C-alpha positions in Angstrom: 5.2 2.5 24.2 3.9 5.4 22.2 7.5 6.6 21.5 8.6 3.4 20.3 5.7 3.2 18.1 6.4 6.7 16.7 10.0 5.8 16.1 9.0 2.5 14.3 6.4 4.3 12.2 9.0 6.8 11.1 11.2 3.9 10.3 8.6 2.2 8.1 7.7 5.3 6.4 11.3 5.8 5.3 11.8 2.4 4.3 8.4 1.4 2.9 6.2 4.4 2.5 2.8 4.5 4.2 1.6 1.6 6.4 -1.5 -0.2 4.9 -3.5 -2.5 7.0 -4.9 -5.3 4.5 -7.5 -6.3 6.9 -10.9 -4.9 8.0 -10.4 -6.2 11.5 -11.7 -3.6 13.9 -9.5 -5.0 16.6 -6.2 -4.9 14.5 -7.0 -1.3 13.7 -7.8 -0.4 17.3 -4.4 -2.1 18.4 -2.5 -0.1 15.8 -4.2 3.3 16.8 -3.6 2.5 20.3 0.1 2.6 20.0 0.2 5.5 17.8 0.6 4.1 14.3 -0.8 6.1 11.3 -2.2 3.8 8.7 -4.9 3.4 6.1 -7.2 0.4 5.8 -7.3 -1.2 2.3 -8.7 -4.7 2.8 -7.4 -7.4 0.4 -10.0 -9.5 -1.5 -7.8 -12.7 -1.4 -8.8 -16.3 -0.7 -7.5 -16.8 2.8 -7.5 -20.7 2.7 -3.9 -21.5 3.2 -2.0 -24.2 1.3 0.4 -24.7 4.2 -0.2 -26.2 7.5 2.6 -24.7 9.9 1.4 -21.3 11.7 4.6 -19.5 10.6 4.2 -20.7 6.9 0.5 -19.8 7.0 1.3 -16.3 8.0 4.0 -15.8 5.6 1.7 -17.2 2.6 -1.1 -14.8 3.5 0.9 -12.0 3.9 2.6 -12.4 0.6 -0.8 -12.8 -1.0 -2.1 -9.6 0.6 1.0 -7.7 -0.2 0.8 -8.7 -3.9 -3.1 -8.1 -4.2 
């Protein structure tokens, strides 16, 4: 699993640059560290009350807001 994470991390670095976790969740950070991801934590300060109702749409909406914050 760690090899897959390393390969994925290298791909993400090449394609997007540095990985940023836009969450202060200790559990999310622990999961990423456990599989070997290198990242920085930069929590977004957005309002997380979604306008949409479908789970997939909510995830996309919040990800877009965090990415542009």
